[in-house]
C-alpha positions as CSV (number, residue, x, y, z in Angstrom):
1,M,13.2,5.4,-19.5
2,S,9.9,5.1,-21.5
3,G,7.8,4.9,-18.1
4,V,9.7,7.9,-16.6
5,R,8.8,9.7,-20.0
6,N,5.2,8.9,-19.9
7,G,5.0,9.7,-16.5
8,V,6.4,13.2,-17.1
9,V,4.0,13.6,-20.0
10,S,0.7,12.4,-18.0
11,A,1.6,14.5,-14.9
12,L,2.1,17.9,-17.4
13,V,-1.5,16.9,-19.3
14,G,-3.0,16.8,-15.8
15,I,-1.9,20.4,-14.7
16,G,-2.8,21.5,-17.8
17,A,-6.4,20.2,-17.6
18,W,-6.0,21.4,-13.7
19,W,-5.7,25.0,-14.8
20,L,-8.1,24.9,-17.3
21,V,-10.7,23.7,-15.0
22,V,-9.5,26.6,-12.8
23,I,-10.0,29.7,-15.7
24,L,-12.9,28.1,-17.3
25,A,-15.1,27.7,-14.5
26,G,-13.7,30.6,-12.3
27,L,-13.0,28.6,-9.2
28,P,-12.5,30.7,-6.2
29,P,-8.9,29.5,-4.5
30,F,-10.5,28.2,-1.3
31,I,-12.5,25.9,-3.7
32,L,-10.2,24.7,-6.2
33,P,-6.6,26.5,-6.2
34,A,-4.7,27.0,-9.2
35,P,-1.4,24.9,-9.8
36,D,0.7,28.3,-9.1
37,R,-0.9,28.7,-6.0
38,V,-0.4,25.1,-4.6
39,A,3.5,25.0,-5.8
40,R,4.0,28.3,-3.7
41,A,2.1,26.6,-0.6
42,L,4.5,23.6,-1.2
43,W,7.6,26.0,-1.1
44,T,6.4,28.2,1.7
45,S,5.1,25.5,4.3
46,R,7.9,22.9,3.0
47,E,9.2,22.6,6.7
48,T,5.7,21.3,8.0
49,I,5.0,19.4,4.6
50,A,8.1,17.3,5.2
51,E,7.9,17.2,8.9
52,N,4.5,15.6,8.8
53,A,5.4,13.3,5.6
54,V,8.0,11.6,7.6
55,V,5.6,10.6,10.0
56,T,3.2,9.2,7.1
57,L,6.2,7.6,5.5
58,V,7.3,6.3,8.9
59,E,3.9,4.7,9.5
60,V,3.4,3.4,5.7
61,L,7.0,1.6,5.5
62,A,6.3,-0.3,8.7
63,G,2.9,-1.4,7.9
64,L,3.7,-2.3,4.8
65,V,6.4,-4.6,6.2
66,L,4.8,-6.1,8.8
67,G,1.8,-6.5,6.7
68,A,3.5,-8.3,4.0
69,V,5.3,-10.3,6.2
70,L,2.5,-11.4,8.4
71,G,0.3,-11.8,5.1
72,A,2.9,-14.2,3.6
73,L,3.3,-16.2,6.8
74,T,-0.6,-16.7,7.2
75,A,-0.7,-18.0,3.4
76,I,2.4,-20.3,4.1
77,Q,0.2,-21.9,7.0
78,L,-3.0,-22.2,4.9
79,A,-1.1,-23.9,2.2
80,L,0.6,-26.3,4.5
81,F,-1.7,-27.4,7.1
82,P,-5.8,-28.0,6.2
83,L,-6.4,-27.3,10.1
84,A,-5.4,-23.7,9.7
85,R,-7.4,-23.7,6.3
86,T,-10.5,-24.6,8.2
87,L,-9.9,-22.4,11.0
88,I,-8.4,-19.1,9.5
89,R,-10.1,-19.0,6.2
90,P,-13.6,-18.2,7.4
91,M,-12.2,-15.5,9.5
92,L,-10.4,-14.3,6.5
93,V,-13.6,-13.6,4.5
94,F,-15.7,-12.3,7.7
95,F,-12.8,-9.4,8.1
96,Q,-12.4,-8.9,4.4
97,A,-16.1,-8.1,4.2
98,V,-16.0,-5.4,7.0
99,P,-14.8,-2.0,5.5
100,V,-11.4,-1.8,6.8
101,F,-11.9,2.0,7.3
102,A,-14.8,1.4,9.8
103,L,-12.1,-0.2,11.7
104,A,-10.1,2.8,12.5
105,P,-12.1,4.5,15.3
106,I,-11.8,1.2,17.1
107,L,-8.3,1.0,16.5
108,T,-7.7,4.7,17.6
109,L,-9.7,4.1,20.8
110,W,-7.6,0.8,21.5
111,L,-4.2,2.0,20.7
112,G,-4.5,5.7,21.4
113,Y,-3.6,8.5,19.1
114,G,0.1,7.8,18.5
115,I,1.6,5.9,15.3
116,W,0.5,2.2,16.6
117,S,-3.3,2.8,15.4
118,K,-2.0,4.1,12.0
119,L,0.5,1.1,11.6
120,A,-2.3,-1.0,12.7
121,M,-4.6,0.6,9.9
122,A,-1.9,0.2,6.9
123,L,-1.1,-3.5,8.4
124,L,-4.5,-4.6,8.4
125,I,-5.3,-3.0,4.6
126,I,-2.3,-4.8,3.5
127,F,-2.8,-8.2,5.0
128,F,-5.4,-9.3,3.0
129,P,-4.4,-8.7,-0.5
130,V,-1.2,-10.3,0.2
131,T,-2.4,-13.3,2.0
132,S,-5.1,-14.0,-0.8
133,A,-2.7,-13.6,-3.7
134,F,0.1,-15.3,-2.1
135,Y,-2.3,-18.2,-1.2
136,D,-3.6,-18.2,-4.6
137,G,-0.3,-18.6,-5.7
138,L,0.9,-21.1,-3.4
139,T,-2.0,-23.2,-4.6
140,R,-1.4,-23.2,-8.4
141,T,2.0,-25.0,-8.4
142,P,2.5,-26.8,-11.8
143,Q,1.6,-30.5,-10.9
144,G,4.7,-31.7,-12.5
145,Y,7.0,-30.2,-9.9
146,L,4.9,-31.4,-7.1
147,D,5.0,-35.0,-8.4
148,L,8.9,-34.8,-9.0
149,A,9.2,-33.9,-5.5
150,R,6.9,-36.7,-4.4
151,V,9.2,-39.2,-6.2
152,M,12.2,-37.6,-4.5
153,E,10.3,-38.1,-1.1
154,A,10.8,-34.6,-0.6
155,R,9.2,-33.2,3.1
156,P,6.4,-30.9,3.1
157,W,8.6,-27.6,4.2
158,A,11.2,-28.5,1.5
159,V,8.7,-28.8,-1.0
160,M,7.2,-25.5,0.4
161,L,10.3,-23.6,0.2
162,R,12.2,-25.0,-2.8
163,V,9.0,-25.7,-5.0
164,R,5.9,-24.1,-4.3
165,I,7.5,-20.5,-2.8
166,P,9.6,-19.8,-5.8
167,N,6.7,-20.7,-8.4
168,A,4.3,-18.4,-6.0
169,L,6.4,-15.4,-6.3
170,P,4.4,-13.7,-9.2
171,A,1.5,-14.2,-7.3
172,L,3.1,-12.6,-3.8
173,A,4.6,-9.5,-6.3
174,S,1.0,-8.8,-7.6
175,G,0.0,-8.5,-4.0
176,L,2.8,-6.5,-2.8
177,R,2.0,-4.1,-5.6
178,L,-1.6,-3.4,-4.2
179,A,-0.2,-3.5,-0.6
180,A,2.1,-0.5,-1.9
181,V,-1.2,1.6,-3.2
182,Y,-3.0,0.7,-0.1
183,A,-0.4,1.4,2.5
184,P,-0.9,5.2,2.3
185,I,-4.5,4.8,2.1
186,G,-4.5,3.0,5.3
187,A,-2.0,5.3,7.2
188,V,-3.7,8.6,6.4
189,I,-7.4,7.0,7.3
190,G,-5.9,6.3,10.6
191,E,-4.5,10.1,10.6
192,W,-7.7,11.6,9.8
193,V,-9.5,9.7,12.8
194,G,-7.3,10.8,15.3
195,A,-3.7,12.0,14.9
196,S,-1.4,15.1,16.2
197,K,1.2,14.3,13.1
198,G,1.0,13.2,9.5
199,L,-0.1,14.2,6.1
200,G,-3.7,13.1,7.0
201,Y,-3.4,15.7,9.6
202,L,-2.0,18.2,7.8
203,M,-4.9,17.7,5.6
204,L,-7.7,17.7,8.0
205,L,-5.9,21.0,9.8
206,S,-5.6,23.1,6.4
207,N,-9.0,22.2,5.8
208,G,-10.3,23.9,9.0
209,R,-8.0,26.8,8.5
210,A,-9.6,27.3,4.8
211,Q,-6.1,26.7,3.7
212,T,-6.9,24.7,0.7
213,D,-3.5,25.2,-1.2
214,V,-1.8,23.9,1.8
215,M,-4.3,20.8,1.7
216,F,-3.3,20.1,-2.3
217,A,0.3,20.5,-1.4
218,A,-0.2,17.7,1.1
219,L,-1.9,15.9,-1.1
220,L,0.2,16.0,-3.8
221,V,3.1,15.2,-1.6
222,L,1.5,11.9,-0.6
223,A,0.5,11.1,-4.1
224,A,3.8,11.2,-5.0
225,M,5.4,9.2,-2.1
226,T,2.6,6.6,-3.3
227,V,3.9,6.5,-7.1
228,L,7.7,6.3,-5.5
229,L,6.7,3.5,-3.5
230,H,4.7,1.4,-6.0
231,T,7.6,1.9,-8.4
232,A,10.5,0.6,-5.5
233,V,7.9,-2.6,-4.8
234,D,7.6,-3.3,-8.6
235,R,11.2,-2.9,-9.5
236,G,12.2,-4.9,-6.3
237,S,9.6,-7.4,-6.6
238,R,10.1,-8.1,-10.7
239,A,14.2,-8.4,-10.0
240,I,13.3,-11.0,-7.0
241,T,10.9,-12.8,-9.3
242,A,13.1,-12.9,-12.6
243,R,16.0,-14.3,-10.2
244,Y,14.2,-17.1,-8.3
245,A,10.9,-17.9,-10.1
246,P,11.5,-21.1,-12.1
247,D,9.3,-19.5,-15.2
248,H,11.0,-16.3,-15.0
249,G,14.6,-16.3,-14.5
């Protein structure tokens, strides 16, 4: 409950500061609308915002699941096979050096203006933190556990499933928390480059029509979506880690 209380207090403080800036600076609504104008826009445009929010949410959830699964599988391959480390790690470093946002126009060109280019953006922006965090956890298994598995003549896959993965769950959880924050960013960037639906598209459309209040309303919905997604992933990962990780049970 303390976390919820702190979140409510932070939100109220933020709204109060927002209102003060609007009043003291005398900013016109098309530059920075007051919170009450945004609240009215959120209500009057609720159907449009909800319709576009569902599209973005589908992109985010699909990208999060696919990115997390592919990232985890890649990390396991890197930890198991030296050849995979030799071939894949340099490519991971290269693609991490390329700004993912710069790939959005290319993905739109290849995959079109539908959901697939946005899903690919969300997947890519999630894949690297999950892979890096989980691989780091897999390589930090306590040596005592590995020595015991070696004495018991356990096969490499058995060691991976029963020893290394459980010990790496906290690291995977850390990567998933980052992914929950990055996934909406990837989806919205894809929508900015080219889309006909989604919160990112609605923000661009509202900006072009000088409907700043609607744009802020869409932004608030996106922020709320991100917070809820991060909270769900955080609680789920903590529960799984507490149940299956050896040092967290």
